[in-house]
KOLPAVO-457068 format. One record per residue (C-alpha): residue in three letters; z, y, x. Coordinates in steps of 0.1 Angstrom, whole numbers, plus 5000, padded with zeros to 4 digits. Layout:
BEGIN
ALAZYX;...
END
This chain:
BEGIN
MET500050024999;ARG499450365013;ILE499650684996;VAL496050914989;ALA498651264981;ASP501451354996;MET503351574964;HIS506651734979;THR506151935016;HIS507452265027;THR505752545052;ILE507252835068;ALA507852995038;SER511152795032;THR512152905068;HIS513852565082;ALA510252415076;TYR507952485106;GLY504152435094;THR501752725079;ILE499852625046;LYS496752595069;GLU498152355089;MET499952135064;VAL496152115046;GLN494452065078;GLN496851725088;ALA496451645052;ALA492751665051;ASP492651485089;LEU494851205073;GLY491751135048;LEU494751225020;TYR493351314986;ALA495551564977;ILE499051794986;GLY501351994969;ILE502952274990;THR506652264969;ASP508152494988;HIS511952584979;GLY512952844942;PRO515553104952;ASN518552924953;MET518052764987;PRO518953005014;GLY515853125032;SER513953065004;PRO510753314996;ARG510853544968;GLU509353554930;TRP506553734952;TYR505253464970;PHE504853214940;ASN503153474921;ASN500553524941;PHE499053124949;ALA495853264927;ALA494753334965;ILE495052974978;PRO491652794970;LYS492452494946;THR490552254968;TYR490352335011;LEU489352115036;GLY488051845016;VAL491651864999;ARG493451934965;VAL495752204968;LEU498352194941;MET500552484942;GLY504052474934;ALA507652464942;GLU510952244947;ALA513052394920;ASN516252384923;ILE518352274896;ALA521052514893;ASP523352384866;PHE524552114846;ASP522552224820;GLY519552124838;ASN518152454841;VAL516052534874;ASP516452874894;ILE512652934893;PRO511753204858;LYS509553054830;ASP507053314833;THR506653194870;LEU506552824864;ASP503852914837;SER501652994870;LEU502752724891;GLU500752334895;TRP503152124901;ILE507352124904;VAL509251924920;ALA513151944902;SER515951814930;LEU519551874934;HIS521051994965;TYR525052104975;PRO524352484980;THR522152584950;LEU523952384923;ASP526552594905;MET529652364909;SER532252654901;LYS533352464863;ILE531952134866;LYS532251944893;PRO529351614903;THR530951294891;VAL528750974877;GLU529251134840;THR528351504847;CYS525351444867;THR524151204843;ALA524351504815;LEU523051654837;TYR519551484845;LEU519451394807;ASN519451774804;ALA516651824832;ALA514551584819;ASN513951764792;ASN512452054807;PRO508552044799;TYR507852174834;ILE508951904857;ASN506051654872;VAL508851494895;ILE512251434895;GLY513351484936;HIS515351274957;SER517551114933;GLY518850914958;SER521451124970;THR525350984971;PHE526851314960;PHE525151334925;ALA525050984919;TYR524150914882;ASP523750614856;TYR520750464869;GLU520450204842;GLU520750524812;VAL518850774829;ILE515850604844;PRO514350504807;VAL514350864799;PHE512451034826;ALA509750744821;GLU509850834786;LYS509351224795;GLY506951214816;LYS508651234849;LEU507651114878;ILE510550934900;GLU510651024936;ILE511450754969;ASN511251034993;ASP511050885028;SER513251155043;ALA516150935030;PHE514650625052;LYS514250945082;ARG517551095083;LYS519251055055;LYS520250665054;ASP523650655032;CYS520950725004;ILE518650415010;PRO521150184986;ASN520650404966;CYS516950474966;ILE516850054965;LYS518650034934;ILE516250314920;ALA513150144926;LYS514249774912;ILE515550004879;CYS512050144877;LYS510149834884;LYS512149654858;VAL512349914829;GLY508250024837;ALA509150384853;PRO505950524870;ILE507250624906;ILE506050874936;VAL506550844967;ASP506851144987;THR507451255026;ASP509351585018;ALA507651715047;HIS509051945070;PHE506251965100;MET502551875097;THR503651515121;GLU505751425089;LEU502751395064;GLY501251125044;VAL504050875071;ALA506250695042;ASP506450405059;GLY509850345052;SER509650375015;LEU506650175013;ARG508449925037;MET511249885009;LEU508849874982;GLU506849584994;GLU510049425005;ILE511049434962;GLY508149304950;PHE507149654936;PRO504249704916;GLU501649854933;GLU499950024894;LEU503150204892;VAL503150424922;VAL501050754909;ASN500050814945;SER498450504956;SER495350514944;VAL493050794940;GLU492050694906;ARG495750644894;PHE496950974905;GLU493351114890;LYS494850984856;TYR498151144860;LEU496851504867;LYS494051454837;GLU497151304816;HIS499351664821;ASN496051914825;LEU496051964859;PRO492352034879;LEU491251764895;ARG489751844933;GLN486552014932;LEU484351884959;
END
């Protein structure tokens, strides 16, 4: 199995990543990827770009160097009601939204993360029509009831991400990633494998995730970015334009 689109990536606009949009797309082209998602962090993340960055994406070609470029964001889930930190008028203009939890960006002043509160949070986030992907939800700090929530993600059309950064840098998350993948397999929930690349050499390299999926016998047809046909089908179903050659 391989991935043909890497839909969770960061550029220097996030300030803790180290490549430009051009460099990331050039790497995608060199790897022969069909598509790339540019998903810099929403404003609650320290050092993230401001609103005008996201509102000027019309300057970026939808296809560059033969690669479909979807301009979006990694929106931070900002509270336990499942709201994200990007305003609706900006969300309306974006093509691809990964929604994730991060310790610095979630308001924990009144509610603390427990399995119960994080389960409620993710159930709320599942109702957000702008979200395409539930990002790196294998976090040990934000563990939730996978058996209860994953079927709801699938019902609401949210792709569940297997994020390869867990296998590279956050190894304590790996057991949870395996649990999530096994439940997705059991209930037939579609997933997406992403790298969360912060530099161009990480792009498209998801060996740890793909090896884990192979070891548990995960069906390739549930990995939406494992073939151009499956990924195009997802784009069509969500009214997103295909690559223009």
